[in-house]
DRENDRENBA-315580 format. One record per atom (N, C-alpha, C): x, y, z; residue in one letter. Coordinates in steps of 0.1 Angstrom, whole numbers, plus 5000, padded with zeros to 4 digits. Layout:
# residues N
XYZA/...
//
This chain:
# residues 695
527451564846X/526551474851X/525851494863X/524451454855X/523251524865X/523251404877X/522251434886X/521851404901X/523051274910X/523951324904X/525551194911X/525651254926X/525851254935X/526151304952X/527351424947X/528151424940X/529151504938X/528351604933X/527251644925X/526951774927X/525451804931X/525251664936X/523951694948X/522951624939X/521551704942X/520051684933X/520751714917X/519951654905X/520251664894X/519951784889X/521051924887X/521352034882X/520152014866X/519152164867X/518052174858X/518552234845X/518152184835X/518752134824X/517552254817X/518452314807X/517952394798X/517052314792X/515652364790X/514252304786X/514452324767X/514052234760X/513952214744X/513252364739X/513852414728X/513152484724X/511652484713X/511852354710X/510552304703X/510052224719X/508652214707X/508052134711X/507752004718X/507851914725X/508051764729X/506351754730X/506251554729X/505651484730X/504851484713X/504151354721X/503751264709X/502451364702X/501951464705X/500951534700X/501451674700X/501351744688X/501651924692X/500351964704X/500552074707X/500052114722X/498552164713X/497552134732X/496152194725X/496352344726X/496752414738X/496852544731X/498052624736X/498352724728X/499852784734X/499452894738X/498252944747X/497753064749X/498753024766X/498753214768X/499753244783X/498953284791X/499353294801X/498453344814X/497653424813X/496653494821X/496153634821X/496653704832X/496353784835X/496353874853X/495553814859X/494253744861X/494153614868X/494653534868X/495053434857X/495653344862X/497153344871X/497753474871X/499153494874X/498553514888X/497353584890X/497053624904X/496553454914X/495753374904X/495953264908X/496753184913X/497553184905X/499153104906X/499653164918X/499553284921X/500753324933X/499853254948X/499053294945X/497853214952X/497853074959X/497853004945X/498352854953X/500052864955X/500952954950X/502252934956X/501952964971X/501453024975X/501253094988X/500452955000X/499552914991X/498852814999X/499952715000X/500952654989X/501752524994X/502952565001X/502752695006X/504152715012X/503852725026X/502352775027X/501952735042X/501452595046X/500852565036X/501052425043X/502252315047X/503452385043X/504852295049X/505252235039X/504952285027X/505652175016X/507152165007X/507652325014X/508752325010X/509952295020X/510952225018X/512052235038X/512652375034X/513252395044X/514052465047X/515152475047X/516252515045X/517652535038X/518652445049X/518352445061X/518552365072X/519052205071X/517352205064X/517652035060X/517752005050X/518052085039X/518152065024X/519652065026X/520952115035X/522152115037X/522051965045X/521351915054X/521251815055X/521351725046X/520551705041X/520551615030X/521851555018X/522551725016X/523651715006X/524451615019X/524351675028X/525551565039X/525351475039X/524451405041X/524151265042X/523851155030X/523851275021X/524251225005X/525951205003X/526451245009X/527851295007X/528051145017X/528151145028X/528651045034X/528350925024X/527150855023X/526650755023X/527650745010X/527750854998X/528450824987X/530050744990X/530650815007X/531850765007X/531650685013X/530850625020X/530950505027X/530950355014X/529650355000X/530250304991X/531050254985X/531650434980X/533350364975X/534550294986X/534250294999X/534950235004X/534750065006X/533350055006X/532849925005X/533349864991X/532949914981X/533849854967X/534849854965X/536249974980X/537649894972X/537549834983X/537149764995X/537349645004X/536749534995X/536249594982X/535449424980X/536849374969X/537149494960X/537949474952X/539349384959X/539649434970X/540549424976X/540449284981X/539449294984X/539549084990X/538748984981X/538649034970X/538648934958X/539548934946X/540748944949X/542048924950X/542349014936X/542049124934X/542349254921X/543449264929X/544449324914X/545549384917X/545349534925X/546349564934X/546449744939X/545449834932X/546349824918X/546149944908X/544949954904X/544249834903X/542449834904X/541849904914X/542549854925X/542149854943X/541750014942X/542850054934X/543350204939X/541950294928X/542050244912X/540950304909X/539350254908X/539050164919X/538050104920X/537050234926X/535950214920X/534750334924X/533350324928X/532850374934X/531050314931X/530250534931X/529450504922X/528950604921X/527450624926X/527450724934X/525550754937X/524750834933X/523450804928X/522850874922X/521350924926X/520950984925X/519651044928X/518451024920X/516951014923X/516450994918X/514651024922X/513551014917X/512251024925X/512351194927X/511451234940X/510751374941X/512351424941X/513051364951X/514551454952X/515051534939X/515551404926X/515851414918X/515251544910X/513951544907X/513051614901X/512851784909X/513351714925X/512751874927X/511851884934X/510851804937X/509751854946X/509251754955X/510751764967X/510651674976X/510251754987X/509751715000X/509151775006X/509951755021X/509751805033X/510251805046X/509451675048X/510551595057X/510451455059X/510451325050X/510251405037X/510651285022X/512151185023X/511751075016X/512750995018X/513451025003X/514851035007X/515551014993X/515950864983X/515750844974X/515650754964X/517050764954X/518050644962X/519450664957X/519950544951X/521350574937X/520950424935X/522850464934X/522950294939X/524550294936X/525250234925X/525550274912X/526350194904X/527550184907X/527750054907X/528849924907X/529749874895X/530949814897X/531549764887X/531149624887X/531449554874X/530549424873X/531349344884X/532049324889X/532549254903X/531449214910X/531349304916X/530649374928X/529049344922X/528249214927X/526949154931X/525949234934X/524949234930X/523649214943X/523249214952X/523049054950X/522948944963X/523548934970X/525248894971X/525948874981X/526349004988X/527249084979X/528049164983X/527049294987X/526049304980X/525049424981X/524449394996X/523549294993X/522549265008X/523149215017X/524449165013X/525049075030X/526149195031X/527349185025X/528149305025X/527949405031X/527149495021X/527049625025X/526249655036X/524749535037X/524649585043X/525249525057X/525649415064X/526849435076X/527749565080X/527749655066X/528449775069X/527949885075X/526349875070X/525749935073X/524649925084X/524949805089X/524049805104X/525249835114X/526049805113X/527449905123X/527850015127X/527050115115X/526850215116X/526150295125X/526350385137X/525050445145X/524250545137X/524750605127X/523750685123X/522750635114X/522950475116X/521950445107X/520950325114X/519350405112X/518250305120X/517350255107X/516250115113X/515550075109X/516150035093X/517249955095X/517749885081X/516649775071X/516349755070X/515149685060X/515749655046X/516449525046X/516549475029X/515449415026X/514949455012X/514349415004X/514649314990X/515349234995X/515949164982X/514849114973X/513649104975X/512949004967X/511449094958X/511749264962X/510949344957X/510849344943X/510149384933X/510449414918X/511749504918X/512049624924X/513249624921X/513949644936X/514749554938X/515749494948X/516149614953X/515649664969X/516349774974X/516749744992X/517549824995X/517849875015X/517149955019X/516549935027X/515750075033X/516050095049X/516850255051X/517550235058X/517250415066X/517550455075X/517250625079X/518950605079X/519350745076X/520850765083X/520750905087X/520950875096X/520651065106X/519451095105X/518551025105X/517051055105X/516551055091X/517251115082X/516551095064X/516250995063X/515450895060X/514750815055X/515250755036X/516250665033X/516850685023X/516550505012X/516150525004X/515750374994X/517450394987X/517550274986X/519450274980X/519050154974X/518950164958X/519250024952X/520250044946X/521049894936X/522749884932X/522149864917X/523149884911X/523249864892X/524549804895X/525549684893X/526449594888X/526149664873X/527249764869X/527349734852X/528749664850X/528649644837X/529549574826X/530949674825X/531249724834X/532449794834X/533649784850X/534949714850X/535449694859X/536049814863X/535949934860X/535750084869X/534950174867X/534150244875X/532950344872X/533450504873X/533650564862X/534550684861X/533450774874X/534350844878X/533050984886X/532251044878X/532751044866X/531651144862X/531051074852X/530850924853X/529650854847X/528550894842X/528150884829X/526850934823X/525850844824X/525050834832X/523450764834X/523050744819X/522650824817X/521750914805X/521750834794X/523450754789X/523850664779X/522750564772X/522650514761X/522250344764X/523150224766X/524050324760X/525250124764X/525250094776X/524650164791X/524450134804X/523549994804X/523349994795X/522149904798X/522549784794X/523549744782X/524349614781X/524749554788X/524549434787X/524849274792X/524549294812X/523249354812X/522949374825X/521649314828X/520749264836X/519449184839X/518449294840X/517549244840X/516849314844X/515749384857X/516249364868X/516249404880X/517049544880X/518349524867X/519149624872X/518849754862X/518049704852X/517249744840X/516549874852X/515649814857X/514849844865X/515449944877X/516449914881X/516850024892X/517850134883X/518450144870X/518650244867X/518150314858X/516350274854X/515550344850X/515150454856X/514850434873X/514450534879X/515150694877X/517050704874X/517550774874X/517250814860X/517350764851X/517150784834X/515550874832X/514550784838X/513350814838X/512950974841X/513251004852X/513651124855X/514451254849X/515751234845X/516851334838X/515951364820X/514751214814X/514051204804X/512851324807X/512151324823X/511051394824X/511451534821X/512551594827X/512751724828X/513451794815X/513951674806X/514051744795X/513251794788X/511951664787X/510851684776X/509851804778X/509751844796X/508151954793X/509552064793X/508452144785X/509352314782X/509052414793X/509252384804X/509252484815X/509552414830X/510552374831X/510752244846X/510452374860X/510152494857X/509352514872X/508452544877X/507552564856X/506052524863X/505952404866X/506952304858X/505952124864X/506352134877X/507952144879X/507952134895X/506852174907X/506452304900X/505152344910X/503752324913X/503352244893X/502352224891X/502052014900X/503452014898X/503551864903X/503851834918X/503951944927X/503851914940X/502751944941X/502052054935X/500552054943X/500051934940X/500151864932X/499251754924X/499151624934X/500851604936X/501151474947X/500451564960X/500551644968X/499751674979X/498551704977X/497951694960X/496551694962X/495651534965X/496951484956X/496851264956X/496751254970X/497851264980X/497851204997X/496551265002X/496251414997X/494851405006X/493451365003X/493351334987X/492051244986X/492551114982X/493651054990X/493750894989X/493750844980X/494450884970X/495150804955X/496450804953X/497250804966X/498650864962X/498950704970X/499350624963X/500450474966X/500150374954X/501450404952X/501450304934X/501150154940X/501550084955X/501849974959X/500649904961X/499549994966X/497649934965X/497049984960X/497450004946X/497050014933X/496550144927X/497650204934X/496850364925X/498050434924X/498650564924X/499250604914X/500550674926X/501850614921X/502850674931X/503550784922X/504750834929X/505550984925X/505550974910X/506250864904X/506450854889X/505350864878X/504050814880X/503050834878X/502550964873X/502451014889X/501951134887X/503051274878X/504351264884X/505151304869X/504751254855X/504651194852X/504751154841X/502951204836X/502551244845X/500851274840X/500951454839X/501751504847X/501851654846X/502851694840X/503551604832X/504851654823X/503751654809X/502951544809X/501851524796X/501251644792X/500451714813X/499851814806X/500351964802X/501651944810X/502752064804X/503052104790X/503351954786X/503351964773X/502551994763X/500751964770X/499752004762X/499552174757X/499952214770X/499552364772X/501352424780X/501952434770X/504052494770X/503752604776X/502752714775X/502852854778X/502252904794X/501552744800X/500752784814X/501252784821X/500852874831X/501252894845X/500952784857X/501052734866X/501052654874X/499152664875X/498652784882X/497052774879X/496452704869X/497052774860X/496352694845X/496552554845X/497952504848X/498352334848X/497252294854X/497252284864X/496452254874X/495152214872X/494452324863X/492552314859X/492852214847X/493952264838X/494152164827X/494452054829X/494852004840X/495251884845X/493351774848X/492651834851X/491651734856X/490651734847X/490751894837X/490151904826X/490451784814X/491851734815X/492251624806X/491951504807X/492151504821X/492251324825X/490851264829X/489951374831X/488351294834X/487851334823X/488451344809X/488251274798X/488751224787X/489851184797X/490751054791X/490250934789X/490450864778X/489750724769X/491050634774X/490850574789X/491750464790X/490650344782X/491850234775X/493350224786X/494250334769X/493950434768X/494850474759X/495850544763X/497150464761X/498550524769X/498450654772X/498850754779X/500050844786X/501150834783X/501550904769X/503350924763X/503451074762X/505151054769X/505351194766X/506551224755X/507051094746X/507451074736X/506950944731X/507750934719X/507750804707X/508150664716X/507550554718X/508550434724X/509350364713X/511050414723X/512350384714X/511950234716X/512450154709X/512850074699X/514349974705X/515649944714X/516549974707X/516749814703X/517849744697X/518949664704X/519049544713X/519049594723X/519449564731X/518549424737X/517749434731X/516549314733X/515649334742X/516049394750X/514849394763X/513249404761X/511949394765X/510849434763X/510549514765X/509749584757X/509149734761X/507549744760X/506649804764X/505149844763X/504949844749X/504249684751X/503449694729X/502549624733X/500949664733X/499749584737X/499749444721X/500349524707X/500249434701X/501149314701X/502149304707X/502849214703X/502649094716X/502449204735X/502649124744X/501149144748X/501148994751X/499248994756X/498849064768X/499949054780X/499649084791X/499549234792X/500049334782X/500049484782X/498549494779X/497849394769X/496449414769X/495549434778X/495849364791X/495049424803X/495449544811X/496249614806X/496549734811X/496049814816X/495249884827X/493949974825X/494650124824X/495350134829X/495750284830X/497550324826X/498050324813X/499050284807X/499550394810X/500750454823X/501450574820X/502850494815X/503150514806X/504450474801X/505550614801X/506950514805X/508050564813X/508650624799X/509450734795X/510150784784X/511250724784X/511950684789X/513550604789X/513650474785X/514450434775X/514250284773X/514750194783X/514350104782X/512750024774X/512150054782X/511050144776X/509750194778X/508550104784X/508150144797X/507750054806X/505950114808X/505150034814X/504250094820X/504150124832X/504450214840X/504950254854X/503750264862X/501950214856X/501050214864X/500450034865X/501449964861X/500049864859X/499749784873X/499849894878X/499949804891X/497949824895X/497349934893X/496549984885X/495049844882X/493649874893X/493249764888X/491849844885X/490749784888X/489349814877X/488949934892X/488749894904X/488349924915X/489550024918X/490350034916X/491450174918X/491250304905X/491150214895X/490950334881X/489350424885X/488450314888X/487150404891X/487650494905X/487950454916X/488250574926X/488550664921X/490350674914X/491550744907X/490550914902X/489150774889X/488450904880X/487750954886X/487250884898X/485750974910X/486451104917X/487651074915X/488551204925X/489151304917X/489751224899X/489351354894X/488351434884X/487251354893X/486051444888X/485851564900X/486251494911X/485851574920X/487151724918X/487851674915X/489351754914X/488851884899X/488451874891X/487951904881X/486351994881X/485651954892X/484852074894X/484952174908X/486452134913X/486652234922X/487052294915X/488052244904X/488652384897X/488052464891X/486752454879X/485852554875X/485552634882X/485452614900X/484552694906X/485452784911X/487552764913X/487952814913X/488452944904X/488152904890X/488452944877X/487153054877X/485853094887X/484553134883X/484753214894X/486053204902X/486253244918X/484453234926X/484353094926X/483753024935X/483852954949X/485252934948X/486352904956X/487552924955X/487752904968X/489752884969X/490252744968X/491552804966X/492652624967X/492552544977X/492052614994X/491852525000X/490352375004X/489552444994X/488552354985X/488852234978X/489952234971X/490452144964X/491552084974X/491652074982X/492752024986X/492151955003X/490951965006X/489751885017X/489851775012X/490551665026X/490851525026X/490051455022X/489951375019X/488951295012X/488651215031X/486751195032X/486551095040X/485751005039X/486950875038X/487250785036X/485750675042X/486150715056X/484550635067X/483650665060X/483250815052X/482450875051X/481450775039X/482550695032X/482250715013X/481550545014X/481450505026X/481550375029X/480850315040X/479850205039X/479050145050X/480150045059X/481149965050X/481249815053X/482649795046X/483349735057X/484649785059X/485249625058X/486549615048X/486949505055X/488849585061X/488749485073X/490149565077X/490949425081X/492449445077X/493549375079X/494549415090X/494249335103X/495149375115X/496649265112X/497249375117X/498949345117X/499749335128X/500049195136X/500549195144X/502249205151X/502949205155X/504149155155X/504949145169X/505849135172X/506749095183X/507349225187X/507649335177X/508349425176X/508549535174X/508749665169X/508749735161X/510049725145X/511049645147X/511449605139X/510849495130X/510449415138X/509549295131X/508249325125X/507049425131X/506149525125X/506549615110X/507449615108X/508049655098X/508149575089X/508749475093X/509249395078X/507749315077X/507449265083X/505749195085X/504349295073X/504849405080X/503849505078X/503949555060X/505249535059X/506249625046X/505349465033X/505449365037X/504949245031X/503649215025X/502749275041X/501249265041X/500849375027X/501349455029X/500849535022X/501049555004X/502649505005X/502449484992X/501749384984X/501149294995X/500049194987X/498849264985X/498749324993X/496549364999X/496449384985X/496949454969X/496649504957X/496149364954X/496549214955X/496449094952X/494849074958X/494649074969X/493449094979X/492149164969X/492849294965X/491849374957X/491249304943X/492149224933X/492549164927X/491549054926X/491748964936X/491048854938X/489448904943X/488948984950X/487948974950X/487249044937X/487849134930X/487349144918X/487049044909X/487948954904X/487948794896X/486948754903X/486548744913X/486048604922X/484348634925X/484348774921X/482948784917X/482548914910X/483048884895X/483048924883X/483149084884X/483449134892X/483849274895X/482849364894X/481949274905X/480249334908X/480649434923X/481649314933X/481949394943X/483049444940X/482849564946X/484249654945X/484749654960X/486049704961X/487349684966X/487549804968X/487649924978X/488450044976X/489850014990X/490949994986X/491649984996X/492350114998X/492350135012X/492650315018X/494150265021X/494850405014X/496450395013X/497050465025X/496150425037X/496750495052X/496850375061X/497950365067X/497750225079X/497650315091X/496950245105X/496350285113X/496750235125X/496950305138X/497450205148X/496850295166X/496950185170X/495950285182X/496950365189X/497450485194X/498350515199X/497650495216X/496750395221X/497150385234X/497450225232X/497750145226X/498750045228X/499650015224X/500549955232X/501849955231X/502549865222X/501649745220X/502049655213X/501949675200X/503349605193X/503149705176X/502449625166X/501549695164X/500649675156X/500149815145X/499449745134X/498449845128X/497449785121X/496949855114X/495949795106X/495149865093X/495549815079X/494549865062X/492949835065X/492649945062X/490749955055X/490849935046X/490049805037X/489449835027X/487449865025X/487349965018X/485750015014X/485249925006X/484149855007X/483549775001X/482249844997X/481549814982X/480749894974X/480249814962X/478749794961X/478349704950X/478749844934X/478649754925X/479349804916X/477849914909X/478350034906X/476750104905X/476450064889X/474950084894X/473950034881X/473749924884X/474249824892X/473349694894X/472249714903X/471349644901X/469949654905X/469149504916X/470249414913X/470149234919X/470249264937X/468749284939X/468949274953X/469149114960X/470049124971X/470149004976X/471048924966X/471748964964X/473048904949X/474348854963X/474648724967X/475148694967X/476848694963X/478048664972X/479148624970X/480148564978X/480348424981X/481348404991X/482248354988X/483248464992X/484548524992X/485548455000X/485248355008X/485848275015X/487448225008X/487248154998X/488048144996X/488448244987X/488448314983X/489348434979X/490248494992X/490148504999X/490348545013X/491348425017X/491048345012X/491948185022X/492748165012X/492848174997X/494048194986X/495048334993X/493848454993X/494948594997X/496348525012X/495248495021X/496348405034X/497248325025X/496948235025X/498048205020X/499148195011X/498848264999X/499948414996X/501048475006X/500448515016X/501048595030X/501648515036X/501348365042X/501948275045X/503348245040X/503448255030X/504648235020X/505748295020X/505248385033X/506848515033X/508548465039X/509248495033X/510548405033X/511348435044X/510648565051X/511248625065X/510248615080X/509348535075X/508548535085X/509148455097X/508648535110X/509248475124X/507748445129X/507948365144X/507448375152X/506748505159X/505248525160X/504648685164X/504048735153X/504648695142X/504148765130X/503048735127X/501848815129X/500248755127X/499648875119X/498248775115X/497548875107X/495848825108X/494948925105X/493648925111X/493048965097X/492248965092X/490749005077X/489648995087X/489449095088X/487549095098X/486949195090X/485649185091X/484849255087X/484049365096X/483849495096X/483249585101X/482249645098X/481149725106X/480149825099X/481249955101X/480750075101X/481150215095X/481450245116X/480450235117X/479950215132X/481050135138X/481750035140X/482250005146X/483450005145X/484050115130X/485450155131X/485750245144X/487250205151X/487750295158X/487650435158X/487350515170X/487550645167X/488950695164X/490150655167X/491250725167X/491750685150X/491050615141X/490950665128X/490450795123X/489750835132X/489050975122X/489851085127X/489951155114X/490551295117X/490251355134X/491851485136X/490851545149X/489851665142X/488451615149X/487351765145X/486551685138X/486751585134X/485751485127X/485351365137X/483851385132X/483151295142X/482751205138X/483451095143X/482850905142X/481350905143X/480350845132X/479050835134X/478550745141X/477450795153X/477250695165X/476950575158X/477450465165X/476850305164X/475250305166X/475150195159X/473050135161X/473650025166X/472749975176X/473149905188X/471549865191X/471349705191X/470549655198X/470249705213X/468949685224X/468549735228X/470049645244X/470349505239X/470549485252X/472049485250X/472549575241X/473849605238X/474349725242X/473249795243X/473149955247X/474450005260X/474149835269X/474949935280X/475849815283X/476449735269X/477649655271X/478449655264X/478649785255X/479149885244X/479549975254X/481350025243X/481450165254X/481150245241X/480350255226X/479850365221X/481050345209X/482150275207X/483350275202X/483650165190X/482650105189X/482549975184X/483049885187X/484049915203X/484849775211X/483549755221X/484149605226X/483649605238X/483949645248X/482949635261X/483349695273X/483949595284X/485049645295X/485349545299X/484449425308X/482949485311X/482349395319X/481949315311X/481749325299X/481449185287X/482549115286X/483749165282X/484949085282X/484948995298X/485049075308X/484948955317X/484148855315X/482648875316X/481948785313X/481948645303X/482348695297X/483248635290X/484248495289X/485048595300X/486448525305X/486148415315X/484848475320X/484348395333X/483548225326X/482948295316X/482148215310X/482948085309X/484148105298X/484948015296X/485947985306X/486448015314X/487247965326X/486147915335X/484947895337X/484147835344X/483547705337X/483747685322X/483447535316X/484847475312X/484747395317X/485947305317X/486047225300X/484547205296X/484647145284X/484647215271X/484447365279X/484247435267X/485347465254X/486647475258X/487547455247X/487347305239X/487047185245X/487347075236X/486347095228X/485147125233X/484047145220X/484147255214X/484747395216X/485347445203X/485547405194X/487047255199X/487747235189X/487447115185X/486147065189X/485346955181X/484646975170X/484347115175X/483347175163X/484347205152X/485247335154X/485847335145X/486747195134X/487247105140X/487347005133X/486046955123X/485446935131X/484146895123X/483846975113X/483547095112X/483347175100X/484247195090X/485747175098X/486747135082X/486247005071X/485646925078X/485946825071X/484046795070X/483246885073X/481446845071X/481146945052X/480746845043X/480546925031X/479347025028X/479247055022X/478247175017X/476947105025X/475947145030X/474847135032X/474847065048X/475946995049X/475646935065X/475146965076X/474346965085X/473947065097X/474447075107X/475747025102X/476947105118X/477247235113X/477047335125X/477347475124X/478747525124X/478947585113X/480247645112X/480747685124X/482247705124X/482647795136X/483047935128X/482548005133X/482748115125X/483748205136X/484548245130X/485548415131X/486648355144X/487248285141X/488948255148X/489248405144X/490048475151X/490648585153X/492548575151X/493148665153X/494748655153X/494348585173X/493948615177X/494548565190X/493848475199X/492848395186X/491748315187X/491948175182X/492748135180X/492947975170X/493447845181X/492447825185X/492247655195X/493247745204X/492947835215X/493947835225X/493647885234X/494047845249X/493647815261X/493347945267X/494047995267X/493548185268X/492448215269X/491548255282X/490648335281X/490248405273X/491048515269X/491348605262X/491248565250X/491348465248X/491848435231X/490148335226X/489448315239X/488248285234X/486648405234X/487348525234X/486048625235X/485548615217X/486948625208X/485848655193X/485048495194X/485548395197X/484748265192X/483348285198X/483148335213X/482348345218X/481348425208X/481348495206X/480648655201X/479948545187X/481248475178X/480548475169X/479448305169X/479648245184X/479048145184X/477448215189X/477448345193X/476248375194X/475548455183X/476448505177X/476048545161X/475348465151X/475748295159X/475148245150X/473548165155X/473448235168X/472648145175X/471048295169X/471548415164X/470548515164X/469648485148X/468948515150X/467448555144X/468548575127X/468048505120X/469248545109X/467948565092X/468548695083X/468048755075X/467748655061X/467048675063X/466348555049X/467648555035X/468248665034X/468948725017X/470148665026X/470648585038X/471948535044X/472248425042X/473248345033X/472948235037X/474848195044X/474248085056X/476048035064X/476047935056X/477547935052X/477747755049X/479047765054X/479747625057X/480847545068X/481547635058X/482947555065X/484347635061X/484947545061X/486347525057X/487647455058X/488547485065X/489547465067X/490247485081X/491547475066X/492747555062X/493547515051X/494547555061X/495847445055X/497047445063X/497447585062X/498147635076X/499247715072X/500547685063X/501347725057X/503047705058X/504047725070X/503547765076X/503747815092X/503747725102X/502747635099X/502547565110X/503147415113X/502747325121X/503047235125X/501747135118X/502846985112X/502546875100X/501646725113X/502146775127X/501746665132X/500646695142X/499646775142X/499446735147X/497646865139X/496246745141X/495146835134X/495246945140X/495547025149X/494247155152X/496047275149X/497447245144X/498147335146X/498747415135X/499247515133X/498947565119X/497547585112X/496547585117X/495247595109X/495247745103X/494647765091X/494147885086X/492547865091X/492347935099X/490647955104X/489948015097X/488948015086X/488348155079X/487048055074X/486048185086X/484748135080X/484448305077X/484248325060X/483548375055X/481748385053X/480848485053X/480048415052X/479648505038X/478348485030X/478148515016X/478048705019X/478848715007X/478248925009X/477048925002X/476149015003X/474449035001X/474549124997X/474549204987X/474549324981X/473349364980X/472549494987X/471249544984X/471549674975X/470749724972X/470349814961X/470449964963X/472150014970X/472850144965X/473950084962X/474450184958X/476050174955X/476650294958X/478050284961X/478950424965X/479150524950X/479250604959X/479450694948X/481050794959X/481650844949X/483150854963X/482751024966X/482551094955X/482351234954X/481551264964X/480251234965X/479251254979X/479751184992X/480551255003X/480451235011X/479551175015X/478451205021X/477151175028X/476751025023X/476850965013X/476450875007X/476350715017X/475350665017X/475150515020X/475650415014X/476550345017X/476550235007X/476650095014X/475250015005X/474749905012X/475549815003X/476349715010X/477149585014X/476549505023X/476149415021X/475549335032X/476549235039X/476149225049X/477349135060X/478749065055X/479549095055X/480449035053X/481048935066X/480748795069X/480848735080X/482448795087X/482548745100X/483948785103X/485148685094X/486148755088X/487248675083X/488948625088X/488648635101X/489648645109X/490548515103X/491448565101X/492148435097X/493948445100X/494248325107X/495648315112X/496848265101X/497448275102X/498348195094X/499448135098X/499548235109X/501248205115X/501148145128X/500348105135X/500148035145X/500547925149X/501047935160X/501947725165X/501047675177X/499847675176X/498947565185X/499147465183X/499647405193X/499547255196X/499647175203X/498347065195X/497247005199X/497646855208X/498046865222X/498846725225X/497546655221X/498046505222X/497546375218X/496046345223X/495946375238X/494946355240X/493546455233X/493946565233X/493046635227X/492046735238X/492846715248X/492046815260X/493146915258X/494346955256X/494947095262X/495347115245X/495747295245X/496347335232X/497347455236X/498347465234X/499247565243X/498547685230X/499347835239X/498947935234X/499447985222X/499048115216X/500148175203X/501348205208X/502748175209X/503848255212X/503548375208X/503048405200X/503448535194X/502648605201X/501848615206X/500948685214X/500848655229X/501948655234X/502448615245X/502048755254X/502648825246X/503148945258X/501448985263X/501149075274X/499849145278X/499349255267X/500349335266X/500249415254X/499049375244X/499749255239X/499649235219X/498149135228X/497849085237X/496549015244X/495349135246X/495649265250X/494849385253X/494349415239X/495849455231X/495449505217X/494249415210X/494449285210X/493949185199X/492049175207X/492049205226X/491149195226X/490149335223X/490649455221X/490249565222X/490149545213X/490649555202X/490749605185X/490149525172X/490749405179X/490749255169X/489049185172X/489249185188X/487849015188X/486849145188X/486549235194X/485249345192X/485049415180X/485649365167X/485049405157X/483649265154X/483949165164X/482749135162X/481149115167X/481449245173X/479849245179X/478149215167X/478549305159X/477049335152X/477149205141X/477349145142X/477349045131X/476248865130X/475448915140X/474048885136X/473248855124X/472248795123X/471748795106X/470648905105X/470048945118X/468949025116X/469549185117X/470749235113X/470849305113X/471549355098X/471349275092X/471249295077X/469949385072X/471049475061X/469649605058X/469749555044X/
//
């Protein structure tokens, strides 16, 4: 029984003697002495990089899996008795725990999570028994922390830490009254009479088993996969959720190269990997075996029959029935980034083969903030770490949609590169984080001054974010635009120098040089609005006028409401507005057009007043200049002109009283820490928005 906790990780299976794959191997050549030497150097590099866990941690993982296995067995017995089944069935009641993902493939590293699947009987369901009863049992365990149910996910999952080890636990209820201890999950009959969510849950284990069966040499496969996963993380292309490639995608790509070069050693396989996939003609699919079409009625990947499958850009097909495209998240923009990184890897491997470079050159980190000059920033704030974990997970899962919407609404000309890394200011105690997206114009287009109005795009994205079913007061979000020189220093790696910001003369003494406002300037703005009794009323009137003004109205739009400033009476919450008002009065570049924006109701706001629950989005047209992004050239300048602040607040509960003179602050930002965070990190991003700075 491969993969169950009774034997820990899946035991290595004997490799088939015949060559697997949809096509014959490209080469049967074995390694030369130079290849063996390079492989030894690569393996030494991976060990020194800390990619292998020690015996102590490995033993702890086995213990944790055994304990969780016992918990789910007792859970099923408890439910069997509670539901009134005979004592004989209670005695036989059982659940079996399987592993999948990197742990099952044998390529996990220190601190990696363990993907697990609990298989239970037909009368134990996912909705109530798993996400309610088992969740309650785990919540009472001292060993369990950071417990997070995600029932609405494509593959429903319980996330938690058990004695410090991260666990992703899925559940599959099979059409059996008793699950035998030696249950074989690879047999096709397990898919009988189950729903599609259960099929997706089961297929993680089934795909991992099939991969190990279909590669000619499991150990060479593991070393190569470990190497390329590390490379993908260093180069910023390891993340299924944001539209790049996740663990199973990389495993399938590496397995295919192993099939094409069955006698190659890891150093050869890494080099061949980049050689093959820089030349691959997408959307031709990558497949380890022929697609099976069983009689169980589940949909399989088939672009001839399924119109949706024809839109997949980088199909990487799973080898277990029902065969699916594991990389459906890849978009035009992320495919571009992946292919450029493949080109980078191929170039370095060619130099390694010629003894002109060593392995460390391949794993040089990708300097994302040097590759772009303009960014969208998604700032996320919550009341505490538990709320932030939930809120961040939801927002991150929707970032891919923002990329797709920008591609759609700009006809693919404005490209958006979501970077799969979150950042937070270590000096700020408020629960917060931020994601960055690089902006660039599609290469080869020379239309200077071409404009894109993406206010509606962002507004649509924010409405979707606001549909989060587990939203709580305090969960807030802002989408803003910043230039490279406005990016805060803490996002840069240690030893990597942040570019110096360009400033007007009158800003030199008012900026701290780090893209944030100096305390003196913030204090001036606070005093201005403290002393101006009519300032808030005028601000509110301006926003209300902008919300109903048709295009072409002379009423100036209200630009730049941020997370911490949506018609609120705290002076701190007016900093962003003051900055944006200043930006509107600045001389503007001929290529920039300002248009009024509408205010969109938030699903979390009150409907009783005109000001509450509004999503204040003021997004200026995007003006593209004559340069394009080339990610391999890390010193390039990307010319995507000013996107006005898109600070959007979907969850505030500002309540305007009937006399229109007083507005309550946002409850979620009541703490001084959150106010400090937003003042320093979000509001200060509006420094350089005047039109005369358009390049």
